[in-house]
Residue frames relative to the residue before (quaternion, step in Angstrom):
aa qw qx qy qz dx dy dz
M 1.0000 0.0000 0.0000 0.0000 0.00 0.00 0.00
K 0.3253 -0.7443 0.5537 0.1833 3.56 -0.82 1.02
R 0.1553 -0.7910 0.5884 0.0632 3.57 -0.84 0.99
E 0.0099 0.7959 -0.6030 0.0528 3.54 -0.73 1.11
F 0.2846 -0.7316 0.5907 0.1867 3.51 -1.11 0.70
V 0.3804 -0.6880 0.5640 0.2527 3.55 -1.30 0.30
D 0.2626 -0.7521 0.5903 0.1305 3.56 -0.77 1.09
L 0.2667 -0.8104 0.5004 0.1476 3.60 0.00 1.29
A 0.6487 0.5091 -0.3257 0.4625 3.61 0.93 -0.86
G 0.6498 0.5151 -0.3116 0.4641 3.58 0.99 -0.79
K 0.6434 0.5124 -0.3192 0.4708 3.56 0.96 -0.83
L 0.6726 0.4931 -0.2950 0.4662 3.59 0.94 -0.89
A 0.6524 0.5180 -0.3121 0.4568 3.60 1.07 -0.69
S 0.6248 0.5914 -0.3283 0.3900 3.59 1.20 -0.44
F 0.7811 0.1909 -0.1389 0.5780 3.61 1.22 -0.08
G 0.3286 -0.7789 0.5104 0.1573 3.57 -1.19 0.51
E 0.6047 0.6087 -0.3643 0.3621 3.58 1.09 -0.57
H 0.4171 -0.6924 0.5413 0.2314 3.53 -1.23 0.66
G 0.8310 0.2722 -0.1859 0.4481 3.54 -1.24 0.55
S 0.6007 0.5371 -0.3573 0.4722 3.57 1.21 0.46
P 0.2065 -0.8333 0.4990 0.1184 3.60 0.16 1.26
R 0.1956 -0.7616 0.6111 0.0910 3.54 -1.13 0.83
V 0.3204 -0.7301 0.5721 0.1922 3.57 -0.78 1.04
V 0.1106 -0.8281 0.5492 0.0187 3.57 -0.61 1.17
A 0.7844 -0.0108 0.0116 0.6200 3.59 1.27 -0.30
G 0.1348 -0.7688 0.6154 0.1101 3.51 -1.34 0.13
F 0.0713 0.7802 -0.6206 0.0323 3.53 -1.21 0.53
N 0.8654 0.0212 -0.0353 0.4994 3.56 -1.08 0.79
G 0.7238 -0.4479 0.2462 0.4636 3.57 0.93 0.89
H 0.6048 0.5398 -0.3588 0.4628 3.59 1.24 0.34
D 0.3418 -0.6894 0.5965 0.2280 3.54 -1.23 0.60
V 0.1680 -0.7126 0.6708 0.1186 3.55 -1.12 0.81
M 0.0057 -0.8340 0.5471 -0.0720 3.57 -0.58 1.19
V 0.1984 -0.7013 0.6593 0.1847 3.49 -1.38 0.33
V 0.0178 0.7841 -0.6195 0.0337 3.54 -1.17 0.66
K 0.2785 -0.6991 0.6292 0.1945 3.52 -1.25 0.60
V 0.0295 -0.8006 0.5984 -0.0108 3.56 -0.89 0.94
Q 0.1004 0.7469 -0.6568 0.0283 3.52 -1.31 0.46
G 0.7351 0.3448 -0.2963 0.5030 3.54 -0.94 0.96
E 0.6277 -0.5319 0.4208 0.3821 3.52 -1.33 -0.31
F 0.3231 -0.7147 0.5905 0.1902 3.54 -0.98 0.93
V 0.6155 -0.5419 0.4048 0.4046 3.61 -1.22 -0.08
W 0.5195 -0.5726 0.5181 0.3659 3.56 -1.24 0.47
H 0.1943 0.7753 -0.5771 0.1674 3.56 -0.85 0.97
S 0.1584 -0.7507 0.6247 0.1454 3.54 -1.34 0.05
H 0.3047 -0.7075 0.6052 0.2008 3.51 -1.36 0.29
P 0.2925 -0.8165 0.4683 0.1689 3.60 -0.17 1.23
E 0.7701 0.3858 -0.1851 0.4731 3.60 1.12 -0.61
T 0.8125 0.1995 -0.0781 0.5422 3.62 1.17 -0.29
D 0.5208 -0.5905 0.5119 0.3436 3.54 -1.27 0.47
D 0.2962 -0.7326 0.5851 0.1826 3.59 -1.30 0.32
C 0.1448 -0.8315 0.5358 0.0248 3.59 -0.45 1.26
F 0.0494 -0.7912 0.6092 -0.0202 3.59 -0.80 1.11
F 0.0122 0.7645 -0.6442 0.0208 3.58 -0.92 0.98
V 0.2809 -0.7832 0.5351 0.1460 3.58 -0.61 1.15
L 0.2256 -0.7718 0.5863 0.0983 3.55 -0.83 1.10
K 0.7845 -0.0444 0.0828 0.6130 3.57 1.05 -0.87
G 0.7458 0.3814 -0.2842 0.4663 3.58 -1.01 0.78
R 0.4369 -0.6548 0.5502 0.2785 3.52 -1.24 -0.58
L 0.0610 -0.8025 0.5935 -0.0037 3.57 -0.87 0.97
T 0.1362 -0.7480 0.6434 0.0894 3.53 -0.97 0.91
I 0.1642 -0.7583 0.6245 0.0896 3.53 -0.88 0.98
R 0.2148 -0.7812 0.5780 0.0980 3.53 -0.44 1.27
M 0.0262 0.7609 -0.6472 0.0370 3.52 -1.04 0.89
R 0.6334 -0.5471 0.3818 0.3919 3.57 -1.13 0.53
E 0.6922 0.4820 -0.2635 0.4682 3.60 1.13 -0.71
G 0.7221 -0.3456 0.2420 0.5483 3.61 1.29 -0.20
D 0.5080 -0.6761 0.4623 0.2667 3.53 -1.22 0.59
V 0.1653 -0.7206 0.6618 0.1245 3.53 -1.36 0.47
T 0.1298 -0.7843 0.6035 0.0612 3.58 -0.86 1.00
L 0.1526 -0.8056 0.5719 0.0264 3.54 -0.85 1.11
L 0.2050 -0.7465 0.6258 0.0956 3.52 -1.15 0.83
P 0.7184 -0.4247 0.2892 0.4689 3.63 -1.19 0.20
G 0.7863 0.2833 -0.2520 0.4879 3.52 -0.97 0.98
Q 0.6514 0.5016 -0.3198 0.4710 3.59 1.27 -0.05
L 0.1882 -0.7808 0.5941 0.0439 3.52 -1.13 0.85
F 0.0124 0.7759 -0.6308 -0.0013 3.54 -1.14 0.67
V 0.1981 -0.7604 0.6095 0.1054 3.54 -1.06 0.83
V 0.2507 -0.7373 0.6128 0.1342 3.55 -0.74 1.13
P 0.4110 -0.7302 0.4816 0.2569 3.62 -0.61 1.06
K 0.6203 -0.5528 0.3956 0.3913 3.56 -1.11 0.66
G 0.8009 0.2994 -0.2416 0.4589 3.52 -1.12 0.82
V 0.5950 0.5629 -0.3752 0.4340 3.63 1.22 -0.20
E 0.3800 -0.7248 0.5310 0.2200 3.56 -0.72 1.09
H 0.0836 0.8034 -0.5805 0.1031 3.58 -0.88 0.97
C 0.1545 -0.7660 0.6199 0.0711 3.52 -1.35 0.43
P 0.2378 -0.7813 0.5603 0.1385 3.62 -0.34 1.18
V 0.0417 -0.7863 0.6163 -0.0109 3.58 -1.02 0.88
A 0.0239 -0.7760 0.6302 -0.0102 3.57 -0.93 0.98
E 0.2977 -0.7792 0.5270 0.1631 3.58 -0.46 1.18
E 0.7455 0.2072 -0.1370 0.6185 3.58 1.24 -0.48
E 0.6480 -0.4788 0.3702 0.4624 3.58 -1.19 0.26
T 0.0458 -0.7979 0.5993 -0.0456 3.53 -0.82 1.11
H 0.2380 -0.7606 0.5913 0.1235 3.55 -1.02 0.88
L 0.0935 -0.8213 0.5627 -0.0097 3.55 -0.80 1.09
L 0.2386 -0.6731 0.6727 0.1935 3.48 -1.37 0.44
L 0.0726 -0.7969 0.5997 -0.0012 3.57 -0.78 1.05
I 0.0636 -0.7672 0.6370 0.0411 3.56 -1.11 0.72
E 0.2052 0.7704 -0.5812 0.1631 3.56 -0.78 1.03
P 0.6473 -0.4963 0.3774 0.4385 3.58 -1.18 0.35
A 0.5763 -0.6018 0.4248 0.3541 3.58 -0.96 0.86
G 0.8014 0.2918 -0.2260 0.4707 3.54 -1.00 0.88
T 0.4763 0.6672 -0.4506 0.3536 3.61 1.23 -0.03
P 0.3582 -0.7306 0.5308 0.2369 3.64 -0.73 0.97
N 0.4945 -0.7065 0.4165 0.2880 3.61 -0.82 0.95
T 0.6940 0.4186 -0.2840 0.5124 3.59 1.22 -0.25
G 0.5346 -0.6086 0.4108 0.4185 3.56 1.28 -0.12
D 0.7388 0.3104 -0.1721 0.5728 3.59 1.32 -0.22
P 0.4346 -0.7271 0.4601 0.2661 3.64 -0.51 1.10
A 0.6277 0.5683 -0.3406 0.4087 3.62 1.07 -0.65
T 0.7804 0.3160 -0.1603 0.5152 3.61 1.10 -0.62
A 0.4888 0.7023 -0.4120 0.3133 3.59 1.26 -0.10
A 0.5081 -0.6106 0.5165 0.3199 3.54 -1.26 0.56
T 0.4890 -0.6388 0.5029 0.3163 3.55 -1.15 0.60
K 0.3224 -0.7165 0.5850 0.2012 3.56 -0.96 0.88
H 0.1925 -0.7737 0.5976 0.0848 3.54 -1.01 0.93
A 0.3668 -0.6879 0.5714 0.2565 3.56 -1.13 0.61
T 0.1892 -0.7702 0.5942 0.1337 3.58 -1.09 0.67
């Protein structure tokens, strides 16, 4: 069995655009992605799945109707399914995301960003 690791910093260095998730691995029907974000995303929810955010670099505030959560590097937060939220990054922020394969990042396939493989 060949064992390979994923160099997250290398994957993030390979692209510059914001809001364009890159699938870097998969397991048990889930996509593991990296993405660079800056600015305010759209308010949205995921009716069928939780939304997992892990900050690698920068600072991310996840706005929710019940109150905001601010994450720094090394911190993780899971937005429960069905909870409306709006991620905001005042500076360029690098994230690791894990979600079931095929999950649209806006909760709506018509408005979701295309996931790219790296």
